[in-house]
N, C-alpha and C positions, 0 to 999 in steps of 0.2 A: 504493500500500500504506500510505502514511503517513496518507492522508486517508479511505480507505474503511472504513466501519463494517459490522459484521455486522447480522443482523436484530434484535439486542438493543441496537444502538447502541454496541457495544464495538469498540475499535480494537486492532490487533495491537501487541504491545510490540516493543521493539528486537530481542530475541532471535528472536521469531517472524518478523520481517521479514528478519533476517539468514539464517535457515533457508530461507526462500522464495527469497532471492537466490542462495544457494549451490545450491539445486536447479536454478534457471534456468541458472546457469553450467555446472553439470555436464551438464544436459540439452542445452544449446545448443552445448557444445564437445566434451566427452569422447566422446559417442556418435557424433557425426559423424567425429571423429578416428579412432575405432576402426574405423568402416565404411571410411573412406578407406585406412587401413593395410591392411585385408584385401583391398581392391580391388587395391592394389599387389602384395600377396602372390600372389593368384590370377592376376593378369595376368602375373606373372613365371613362374609355374608352367605356364600354359596358353597357349602361343604362338598356337595357332589361334584362341583367344578374343581375345587381344590384337590379332591381325591384323584381325579383324572390327570391333573397336572402333576401331582406327586408321583403317580404311577409312571408317567412318561419320563419324568426327570430321574427317578430312581433307576429305571432301566438303562439310562445313559450313564449314570454314576457307577452302577455296578460293572459296567464294561471298562471302566478306567482303572489303571494301576494306581496303587497308593501314591498320593501326591501328584498324580498326573493332571495337568490342567485341561480345560475344555479346548477343543480345536474347532475349525470351521465346519468340519463334517458333523460334529455334535450339534452345532447350531442348526444345521439343516434338518436334523431329526426332530426338532422341537415344534412339530407342526401344530399339535393341539394347543400347546402353550402359546404359540404366536396367534392362533385363532382367538384364544382367550384375551390376549393383550389387545388385539384389534377390536374385539367387542367392547372391551373397556374403553378404548379410545373413541369408539362410536358413541357410547353413552356419555362419556366425559372427555370430549376432545380438548387436549391442552391448548391447541390453536383454535380460537373462537371463530376466526374468519380472516379475511384480508381484502385489500382494495385492488380493483382492476379498472382499466379504462375502456369504455365502449369504443370499439374500432369502427362501427357503423351504426346508423340509426336502426333501432329494432323495437318491437312491441312485445311486452311480456305481461300476462295477466291484465290485459286491457290498459296497461301503462305504456306510453311511448317514451323510450329512452334515447335521447339524441347522442350522436357521435361525440366523443370527447368527454362525456360525463363520467365521473368517478362512481364506481359501483362497489358495494360491500357484499361479498358472498359469506354466508353463514354456515359454518360446519354443523352447528347444532340443528338448524332447520333441515339441512340436507339429511343428516343422520337419523332424523325422526320422521322422515317422510314415509308414510305407510305404503305409498306406491313403490318405493324402493326397498323398504325394509318392513315386511309384514309383521304385525304386532311389535311396533318399534320400541315399546318400553320393556319388552321381554329380553332377558340376557340369554342369547343363543349363539354360542361360538360357531355352530355348524354353518352359519351364514357365510363363513369364509372358506368353506370346503371348495375344492375344485378351483374354478376360475374366480370365485368370490363374487362380490357385488358388481353391478354394472359400472363401467368407467364413469368417473366424476360424481359418483354418489357417495363414496366413502373417501373423505378428503381431510383426514387429520394432518396430512403432509402437503395439502394442496393438490395440484394436478397440473399436467401440461409441462411445457419447457421450463417453467419457473417453480416446479415442485421443489420442496425442501431438499437441499443437497445432502442433508444429514440423515436421510431416512434409514439407510442401511446401518449407519453407526447407532442410531436410536434402537433399531431392532436388536443389534448385538448387545447393547447396554441393558435393555429391558430383559432379554432372555437370559443373560448371564446372571443378572440379579435374581430372576425367578428361580433359576436352577439352584443357586446357593442358599436362598432363604427357605425354599420349600423342602429341600432335602434335609434341612436341619431342624425346622420348626413348624408347628401349627400355631395359630394365634387366634385371639378373639378381640373384638372391639370393646373398649371400656365405656364408650359413649354410643350406645346403639342408635340413638336418634340425632346424632350430630348433624348439624346443617352444613350445606356446601355453599361457599361464597365464591365470587369471581373477583380477583384482585391482582392483576388483570387476568391471571389464569385461574381455573377452578381449583379450590383448595378446601379441605375440611376446616370449618371455622375454628376448631380447637386443636388442630394439628394432628388429628387421628391417633390419639393414644391407644396402644394395643398392649395386650399381655402375651408375651412369647412363651410357648410351651415346647421345650426341646423334645424331640422324638426319643423314645426309649432306645438304649443301646442295643 
């Protein structure tokens, strides 16, 4: 960023660079942290889903030598766990939406949108559209079996050429976390009715306190 110039030969100033770095820090930390938090929340609430994740992760763990770390092939085996994480991000998308610019005049729901207008697309609205996701409030990881939802209906990472470049990093981070916590612990929420707030990402209002229960040796 310090050395790269634009098409006019201009470099970013210090404030512009600081702004870009702040965006990278938020995008690389806060979004994955929010997703992981809601994975913990839903696995505490849905023991049948937790048990299936545990079964998948223990099968991978048992195939490893003592002290051997996860590798890329292990990550590819975590199909059900990733389906669970995707369903978590459908119901609680860390990214609430983003802005785009209309490239042409168009009409949507009887509203005329002129070319050049800024539009805000909403992940929450898309993810709860019953035309795209039947019974949208139901937690159903099987939605992501096979080819999964139709293009541009599941958008926690956005879509198209400006999709989040950190998608695969986030997948790796979430699955490695799930593997390591599920194979060691079961847990319960201490505040069953805890509210969810958006500030600016969705977070449990009291920080999601839980009680960890180690698995028996």
